FIDRENFI-660819 format. One line per 8 residues: their letters; for each residue x, y, z of C-alpha. Coordinates in Angstrom, 2 decimals, always signed. Layout:
N
A	X/Y/Z ~ ...
END
This chain:
455
MARPPGPL	+268.15/+54.55/+219.46 ~ +267.87/+58.08/+218.22 ~ +269.66/+58.98/+215.02 ~ +272.22/+61.79/+215.21 ~ +271.20/+65.03/+213.68 ~ +271.98/+65.64/+210.02 ~ +274.78/+68.29/+210.44 ~ +276.60/+66.12/+212.97
LLLLFPLR	+276.50/+63.14/+210.61 ~ +278.03/+65.25/+207.86 ~ +280.91/+66.17/+210.16 ~ +281.69/+62.60/+211.18 ~ +282.76/+61.46/+207.71 ~ +285.41/+64.22/+207.09 ~ +286.73/+63.67/+210.63 ~ +287.09/+59.94/+210.06
FLLHLSAA	+288.74/+60.58/+206.72 ~ +291.30/+62.96/+208.23 ~ +292.06/+60.51/+211.04 ~ +292.74/+57.79/+208.47 ~ +295.08/+60.03/+206.51 ~ +296.95/+61.08/+209.63 ~ +297.35/+57.45/+210.67 ~ +298.68/+56.55/+207.22
AGRPCGPA	+301.08/+59.49/+207.21 ~ +302.24/+59.00/+210.78 ~ +304.46/+56.01/+210.17 ~ +306.56/+54.94/+213.19 ~ +310.14/+56.09/+212.80 ~ +311.87/+55.43/+216.10 ~ +315.03/+53.63/+217.14 ~ +315.17/+49.92/+216.80
GLPRDTVL	+314.74/+48.02/+220.05 ~ +317.91/+46.79/+221.75 ~ +318.17/+43.17/+222.81 ~ +318.82/+42.27/+226.43 ~ +322.42/+42.67/+227.69 ~ +323.17/+45.08/+224.82 ~ +324.73/+48.45/+225.57 ~ +324.60/+51.30/+223.09
GLLGANIT	+327.61/+53.55/+222.67 ~ +327.57/+56.68/+220.52 ~ +330.26/+57.12/+217.93 ~ +333.11/+59.30/+219.22 ~ +331.87/+59.30/+222.83 ~ +333.26/+57.67/+225.99 ~ +331.56/+54.80/+227.78 ~ +332.11/+52.93/+231.07
LTCQDEQP	+331.20/+49.25/+231.34 ~ +330.44/+47.92/+234.84 ~ +330.90/+44.28/+235.80 ~ +328.89/+44.17/+239.02 ~ +327.19/+46.67/+241.26 ~ +329.68/+45.89/+244.03 ~ +333.26/+44.92/+243.45 ~ +334.10/+41.46/+244.73
ANATVLWQ	+336.30/+41.51/+247.85 ~ +339.79/+40.13/+247.66 ~ +339.28/+39.22/+243.97 ~ +340.71/+40.45/+240.73 ~ +338.20/+41.16/+237.96 ~ +339.54/+40.59/+234.47 ~ +337.93/+42.05/+231.28 ~ +338.05/+40.33/+227.93
VEKQGAAG	+336.66/+41.31/+224.51 ~ +335.66/+39.28/+221.49 ~ +335.13/+41.19/+218.27 ~ +335.37/+40.25/+214.62 ~ +336.30/+36.68/+215.57 ~ +339.31/+37.67/+217.69 ~ +339.55/+37.63/+221.48 ~ +341.85/+39.58/+223.73
QLAEGNTL	+342.43/+40.69/+227.31 ~ +341.85/+44.34/+228.09 ~ +342.25/+45.40/+231.71 ~ +341.56/+44.61/+235.34 ~ +338.95/+46.16/+237.58 ~ +335.22/+46.21/+238.18 ~ +334.79/+48.93/+235.52 ~ +336.15/+49.34/+232.00
LLRQLRYE	+336.51/+52.81/+230.41 ~ +336.49/+53.05/+226.60 ~ +337.37/+56.40/+225.06 ~ +336.52/+57.84/+221.61 ~ +334.36/+54.95/+220.50 ~ +334.71/+53.69/+216.96 ~ +332.65/+51.23/+214.97 ~ +335.47/+48.72/+215.45
DSGHYSCS	+334.87/+48.79/+219.22 ~ +331.55/+46.98/+218.81 ~ +331.66/+43.41/+220.15 ~ +331.10/+41.10/+223.13 ~ +332.69/+42.14/+226.43 ~ +332.93/+39.87/+229.46 ~ +334.28/+40.13/+233.01 ~ +335.34/+37.22/+235.18
VGSHLLRS	+337.16/+36.30/+238.38 ~ +339.53/+33.53/+237.58 ~ +337.58/+31.04/+235.53 ~ +334.23/+32.21/+236.90 ~ +332.25/+34.37/+234.42 ~ +330.52/+37.26/+236.15 ~ +328.89/+39.14/+233.25 ~ +328.74/+39.18/+229.47
LRLLVAEP	+327.33/+42.03/+227.40 ~ +327.32/+43.29/+223.84 ~ +328.52/+46.78/+222.98 ~ +326.96/+48.36/+219.90 ~ +328.58/+51.53/+218.60 ~ +326.17/+53.54/+216.44 ~ +325.29/+57.08/+215.43 ~ +321.82/+58.59/+215.02
PETPQVSC	+320.90/+58.69/+211.30 ~ +320.77/+61.85/+209.28 ~ +317.42/+63.34/+208.31 ~ +316.67/+62.28/+204.70 ~ +316.23/+64.98/+202.06 ~ +314.56/+62.90/+199.39 ~ +314.32/+63.71/+195.68 ~ +312.55/+61.55/+193.08
YRRSHDKD	+313.00/+61.25/+189.34 ~ +311.93/+59.10/+186.42 ~ +314.27/+58.53/+183.48 ~ +311.49/+58.05/+180.90 ~ +307.74/+57.53/+180.63 ~ +308.05/+53.74/+180.82 ~ +310.54/+53.51/+183.70 ~ +310.08/+53.17/+187.46
VLCEWPQQ	+310.40/+56.13/+189.82 ~ +313.69/+56.37/+191.70 ~ +313.90/+58.25/+195.00 ~ +317.23/+59.00/+196.63 ~ +318.92/+61.14/+199.23 ~ +322.63/+61.72/+199.96 ~ +324.51/+60.93/+203.17 ~ +327.23/+63.12/+204.59
KKPSPGTR	+328.65/+60.21/+206.62 ~ +328.57/+56.49/+206.28 ~ +325.52/+55.18/+208.15 ~ +326.01/+53.01/+211.19 ~ +325.81/+49.22/+210.81 ~ +322.24/+48.04/+211.06 ~ +320.75/+51.27/+209.68 ~ +317.45/+50.71/+207.92
AMLWVRRR	+315.81/+53.03/+205.37 ~ +312.15/+52.74/+204.36 ~ +309.90/+54.61/+201.93 ~ +306.11/+54.72/+201.73 ~ +304.00/+55.93/+198.80 ~ +300.26/+56.58/+198.72 ~ +297.84/+58.53/+196.62 ~ +296.96/+61.95/+197.93
FVAENATE	+293.46/+62.49/+199.36 ~ +292.70/+58.79/+199.02 ~ +291.97/+56.59/+202.05 ~ +294.20/+53.62/+201.29 ~ +297.20/+51.85/+202.72 ~ +300.60/+53.08/+201.64 ~ +303.00/+50.97/+199.59 ~ +306.20/+50.19/+201.48
QRCRYFSK	+309.60/+49.97/+199.80 ~ +312.98/+49.06/+201.26 ~ +315.88/+51.33/+200.30 ~ +319.51/+50.39/+199.71 ~ +322.67/+52.26/+200.56 ~ +325.38/+52.64/+197.89 ~ +328.74/+53.32/+199.49 ~ +330.48/+54.61/+196.34
ARKFLCRL	+327.74/+57.14/+195.61 ~ +327.15/+57.72/+199.37 ~ +323.38/+57.77/+199.02 ~ +320.23/+55.74/+199.70 ~ +318.18/+54.67/+196.67 ~ +314.58/+53.40/+196.54 ~ +312.71/+52.04/+193.49 ~ +308.96/+52.56/+193.07
KVPPGTDD	+307.16/+50.26/+190.68 ~ +304.75/+52.09/+188.38 ~ +301.87/+49.90/+187.12 ~ +301.08/+50.30/+183.39 ~ +298.31/+52.77/+182.67 ~ +298.91/+54.86/+185.80 ~ +297.72/+58.45/+185.46 ~ +300.76/+60.71/+185.26
TKSLVVST	+298.87/+63.71/+186.65 ~ +297.67/+62.18/+189.95 ~ +299.47/+63.39/+193.05 ~ +301.41/+60.94/+195.21 ~ +302.71/+61.41/+198.76 ~ +306.19/+60.04/+199.48 ~ +307.34/+59.46/+203.09 ~ +310.76/+58.29/+204.27
CVSNSAGG	+312.28/+57.01/+207.50 ~ +315.84/+56.06/+208.49 ~ +316.44/+54.31/+211.79 ~ +319.03/+52.31/+213.71 ~ +319.77/+51.40/+217.29 ~ +320.84/+54.96/+218.10 ~ +317.65/+56.63/+216.88 ~ +315.31/+57.29/+213.99
SAGKDKII	+314.72/+60.22/+211.64 ~ +311.76/+60.85/+209.33 ~ +312.00/+62.99/+206.23 ~ +309.46/+65.59/+205.20 ~ +306.62/+64.26/+203.06 ~ +307.10/+65.00/+199.38 ~ +304.21/+65.42/+196.91 ~ +304.98/+64.36/+193.36
TLSSVLRP	+303.33/+63.42/+190.06 ~ +304.75/+60.97/+187.55 ~ +305.05/+63.69/+184.91 ~ +306.70/+66.23/+187.21 ~ +309.56/+63.88/+188.15 ~ +310.58/+63.17/+184.55 ~ +314.34/+63.71/+184.27 ~ +316.06/+62.06/+181.31
DPPVNVTV	+319.60/+60.82/+181.37 ~ +322.18/+63.06/+179.65 ~ +322.71/+62.64/+175.88 ~ +325.54/+60.34/+174.85 ~ +328.13/+60.15/+172.06 ~ +328.60/+63.92/+171.83 ~ +331.11/+64.78/+169.08 ~ +332.40/+68.05/+167.64
QALERAPQ	+333.69/+68.11/+164.06 ~ +335.25/+70.84/+161.92 ~ +333.79/+71.62/+158.49 ~ +336.09/+71.87/+155.45 ~ +336.89/+75.46/+154.43 ~ +334.68/+76.86/+157.19 ~ +336.97/+78.53/+159.76 ~ +334.08/+79.61/+162.02
RLQVNWSY	+331.79/+76.56/+161.93 ~ +331.56/+73.41/+164.06 ~ +329.23/+70.44/+163.59 ~ +327.94/+69.00/+166.91 ~ +326.27/+65.55/+166.95 ~ +324.87/+63.47/+169.79 ~ +322.55/+60.51/+170.50 ~ +319.52/+59.81/+172.68
PPSWDPRF	+320.32/+58.23/+176.06 ~ +319.74/+54.44/+176.07 ~ +317.04/+54.80/+178.75 ~ +314.79/+56.92/+176.48 ~ +312.91/+55.37/+173.53 ~ +312.37/+58.04/+170.83 ~ +309.76/+55.90/+169.06 ~ +307.12/+57.02/+171.57
YWLRFQVR	+308.32/+60.34/+172.99 ~ +310.91/+62.80/+171.77 ~ +313.35/+64.97/+173.63 ~ +314.29/+68.55/+173.11 ~ +317.86/+69.59/+173.71 ~ +319.89/+72.52/+174.90 ~ +323.46/+73.03/+173.71 ~ +326.05/+75.19/+175.38
YRPEPAPT	+329.54/+75.93/+174.08 ~ +332.44/+78.25/+174.70 ~ +335.95/+78.83/+173.38 ~ +338.47/+77.76/+175.97 ~ +339.68/+81.32/+176.75 ~ +336.10/+82.41/+177.56 ~ +334.78/+81.86/+181.12 ~ +331.06/+81.63/+180.26
FMEVDQVM	+328.99/+79.47/+177.92 ~ +326.71/+80.48/+175.07 ~ +323.47/+78.48/+174.95 ~ +321.14/+77.40/+172.15 ~ +317.61/+76.26/+173.13 ~ +314.73/+74.48/+171.42 ~ +316.88/+72.03/+169.46 ~ +314.69/+69.12/+168.32
TTWLDIRD	+317.34/+67.39/+166.20 ~ +320.42/+65.47/+167.34 ~ +322.85/+67.89/+165.68 ~ +323.66/+71.58/+165.63 ~ +325.73/+73.72/+163.27 ~ +327.68/+76.35/+165.22 ~ +328.47/+79.28/+162.92 ~ +330.11/+81.79/+165.26
AWRGTRHV	+333.05/+79.77/+166.52 ~ +336.39/+81.43/+167.12 ~ +338.96/+80.88/+164.40 ~ +341.67/+78.39/+165.33 ~ +340.42/+78.04/+168.94 ~ +339.38/+74.84/+170.69 ~ +335.76/+74.87/+171.91 ~ +334.07/+72.98/+174.75
VQVRAKDE	+330.52/+71.70/+174.03 ~ +327.88/+70.08/+176.28 ~ +324.29/+68.96/+175.67 ~ +321.34/+68.24/+177.97 ~ +317.80/+66.98/+177.36 ~ +314.20/+67.44/+178.50 ~ +310.78/+65.98/+177.65 ~ +309.47/+67.43/+174.38
FGHGTWSE	+306.35/+68.80/+176.11 ~ +308.33/+70.45/+178.88 ~ +307.36/+68.01/+181.64 ~ +309.81/+67.44/+184.45 ~ +313.29/+68.91/+184.61 ~ +316.42/+69.07/+182.48 ~ +318.87/+66.23/+182.57 ~ +322.41/+66.66/+183.77
WSQEAVGT	+324.85/+68.10/+181.25 ~ +326.61/+65.55/+179.11 ~ +330.31/+64.94/+179.28 ~ +332.39/+67.67/+177.68 ~ +333.34/+67.30/+174.03 ~ +335.98/+69.48/+172.37 ~ +336.69/+70.53/+168.79 ~ +338.58/+73.15/+166.79
PWTDPWEL	+337.31/+74.81/+163.57 ~ +339.06/+74.17/+160.28 ~ +342.22/+76.21/+159.78 ~ +343.74/+77.08/+156.40 ~ +347.45/+76.12/+156.56 ~ +348.33/+79.00/+154.20 ~ +346.27/+81.58/+156.01 ~ +348.16/+84.15/+158.06
TSEMEPYS	+347.12/+84.01/+161.71 ~ +345.95/+87.23/+163.27 ~ +345.68/+88.32/+166.88 ~ +342.54/+87.14/+168.64 ~ +339.77/+89.75/+168.82 ~ +338.26/+90.65/+172.22 ~ +335.62/+88.14/+173.29 ~ +332.07/+88.85/+172.17
SQVPTEDD	+328.89/+86.86/+171.69 ~ +328.96/+88.09/+168.08 ~ +332.08/+87.37/+166.10 ~ +332.78/+87.73/+162.36 ~ +331.73/+84.79/+160.23 ~ +333.50/+83.49/+157.15 ~ +331.47/+85.82/+154.91 ~ +332.86/+88.87/+156.79
TYGVTLSP	+329.69/+89.53/+158.78 ~ +328.76/+89.01/+162.41 ~ +326.49/+86.12/+163.34 ~ +324.81/+84.29/+166.21 ~ +324.13/+80.55/+166.16 ~ +320.42/+79.86/+166.46 ~ +318.35/+76.71/+166.76 ~ +317.75/+74.84/+163.48
RLFEEDDA	+314.09/+74.56/+164.48 ~ +313.67/+78.30/+163.92 ~ +314.84/+77.96/+160.31 ~ +313.43/+74.62/+159.16 ~ +312.99/+75.92/+155.59 ~ +316.75/+75.82/+155.11 ~ +317.09/+72.16/+156.12 ~ +316.56/+70.97/+152.54
NGAGGSVM	+320.06/+72.14/+151.66 ~ +321.54/+70.16/+154.52 ~ +322.76/+73.21/+156.39 ~ +322.44/+72.99/+160.13 ~ +321.56/+75.89/+162.36 ~ +321.28/+79.41/+161.05 ~ +322.98/+82.71/+161.51 ~ +321.29/+86.06/+162.01
ESSTHPVA	+323.56/+88.42/+160.08 ~ +324.23/+92.12/+160.35 ~ +326.27/+94.45/+158.19 ~ +327.73/+96.42/+161.10 ~ +331.45/+96.37/+161.84 ~ +332.73/+94.41/+158.84 ~ +336.16/+92.86/+159.26 ~ +338.64/+92.77/+156.39
SPYAFLVT	+339.52/+89.28/+155.26 ~ +342.90/+88.16/+153.85 ~ +341.05/+87.05/+150.72 ~ +339.79/+90.62/+150.23 ~ +343.37/+91.92/+150.41 ~ +344.49/+89.39/+147.81 ~ +341.64/+90.30/+145.44 ~ +342.26/+94.03/+145.90
GGSLLLGI	+346.01/+93.69/+145.32 ~ +345.51/+91.56/+142.22 ~ +343.01/+94.04/+140.79 ~ +345.42/+96.92/+141.44 ~ +348.30/+95.14/+139.68 ~ +346.06/+94.31/+136.72 ~ +344.94/+97.94/+136.46 ~ +348.56/+99.18/+136.52
ALFVGIVV	+349.57/+96.71/+133.81 ~ +346.63/+97.76/+131.65 ~ +347.50/+101.43/+132.07 ~ +351.15/+100.84/+131.12 ~ +350.03/+98.91/+128.02 ~ +347.76/+101.74/+126.92 ~ +350.55/+104.30/+127.36 ~ +353.05/+102.21/+125.37
RYRQMWWT	+350.54/+101.66/+122.59 ~ +349.74/+105.36/+122.40 ~ +353.43/+106.28/+122.18 ~ +353.92/+103.79/+119.32 ~ +350.97/+105.23/+117.38 ~ +352.23/+108.77/+117.96 ~ +355.75/+107.92/+116.70 ~ +354.38/+106.24/+113.55
SGQETSKA	+352.17/+109.24/+112.75 ~ +355.13/+111.63/+113.13 ~ +357.22/+109.64/+110.63 ~ +354.51/+109.79/+107.96 ~ +354.07/+113.56/+108.38 ~ +357.82/+114.25/+107.94 ~ +357.92/+112.20/+104.73 ~ +355.04/+114.13/+103.18
EGEGQHML	+356.70/+117.51/+103.85 ~ +359.99/+116.39/+102.23 ~ +358.29/+115.39/+98.99 ~ +356.49/+118.83/+98.63 ~ +359.82/+120.81/+98.25 ~ +360.69/+119.29/+94.76 ~ +358.25/+120.85/+92.19 ~ +358.47/+120.42/+88.37
VPLSIPPP	+359.47/+123.54/+86.23 ~ +357.93/+123.84/+82.68 ~ +360.52/+123.47/+79.86 ~ +359.07/+126.35/+77.63 ~ +357.03/+129.45/+78.07 ~ +354.14/+130.06/+75.70 ~ +354.71/+132.97/+73.15 ~ +353.11/+136.32/+73.92
TLSDTPLL	+350.09/+137.57/+71.98 ~ +349.78/+140.81/+69.96 ~ +348.00/+142.54/+72.75 ~ +351.03/+141.94/+74.82 ~ +353.56/+143.52/+72.34 ~ +353.79/+146.96/+73.97 ~ +354.70/+145.18/+77.11 ~ +357.78/+143.53/+75.66
SQPAPSAP	+359.92/+146.42/+76.77 ~ +358.90/+145.70/+80.33 ~ +360.41/+142.99/+82.40 ~ +358.44/+139.78/+82.26 ~ +357.01/+138.36/+85.46 ~ +359.07/+135.83/+87.27 ~ +358.38/+132.28/+86.36 ~ +357.91/+129.59/+88.91
GGLHTTQA	+361.11/+128.36/+90.37 ~ +362.70/+131.89/+90.50 ~ +363.51/+132.09/+86.71 ~ +363.21/+135.52/+84.94 ~ +362.85/+136.02/+81.15 ~ +363.54/+139.13/+78.98 ~ +362.64/+140.36/+75.49 ~ +365.94/+139.09/+74.16
DYSSSGQ	+365.00/+135.67/+75.31 ~ +361.72/+135.80/+73.44 ~ +363.57/+137.03/+70.29 ~ +365.99/+134.19/+70.44 ~ +363.21/+131.73/+71.00 ~ +361.30/+133.11/+68.01 ~ +364.25/+132.66/+65.77
END
């Protein structure tokens, strides 16, 4: 037997491989087979049941139904018309003439299943993969959902999993077991099929990896607390979800918050701790806070947002309330500057003081604080009192100085007058005939006075 040529042999192996993959992917997804003497009726449609091909002559055909353990008589005639079928119309129908049974059949009311739109997720690195899809309507009784998983580009049989329907959540859920040590980066092909007596529907194949379907549960125990004497700060705390073990892998978090009058949230990313210090909260306003989580390395998707937690910043009971400023992403902080809450990871050097978060400050648009008014008013009153004291002291000193000056002038008007005048000398004799100069005190002496004094 001659061997096939080399190029043809090389083409046979890829062709066989592709045929195997197509056979593995082409899972049968058709309607389930109906047993004998079973009639299918579509939900909401009309149906006519026939007893015999020809109606018996001179005989009355009577229809009876048995469903959910109860029997009852319906109508007479060779045919039975049922309108607007419901699931409750399913049951055993029989026609008879007298006590003679002519035919018995089973009516099954069903609806073709919806096409599954499957999505898969994994709540942590050590958990199984969960695949689910929602249902707009309740599936018909007897509906079966299946899921197959196989490795991509590998010629192997697929793993089959049965899916369950949860009526409260209105969705199908399938669980895929992940063996320990499975490579998280290998691609897997997920196929789904939903079928019942009315038909079958296959979903589109979905290609996933174990790392790409990571989706943690939302954080729990979210609380919002006010800080003493901090009218624009809020302390937010939360915990890891129970399904995630932080001893092996961490989560990073995203926090969003808004004051209740505001329609949109402000978000803070890259939070690696389980707390955040909000420093730009609105004074005296209740805030709504939510937290969500993601794998620390960025694999997978974000979790759902946690339940809302509310809190109001600390309010001074003696502080006068002022009208709320127009909403802005930058609002004045307690140190009269504008700030934005940032992630504590960006400012890890400040964590030694126990302060959470950080604020990027700017000196633009300062807002006057009531404390500044109090300090300014007190300083002004102190300055006025000091000025009045200086003026009073100066007036006292001026009055005392004026009293001493007046006393000194009064004492200078009383001068002592000498009791005797010294006798004239010989050189002064010719001058005796002349009037003597006036003595101090306005006294005048003459020659006669000198003569009398000489005697």
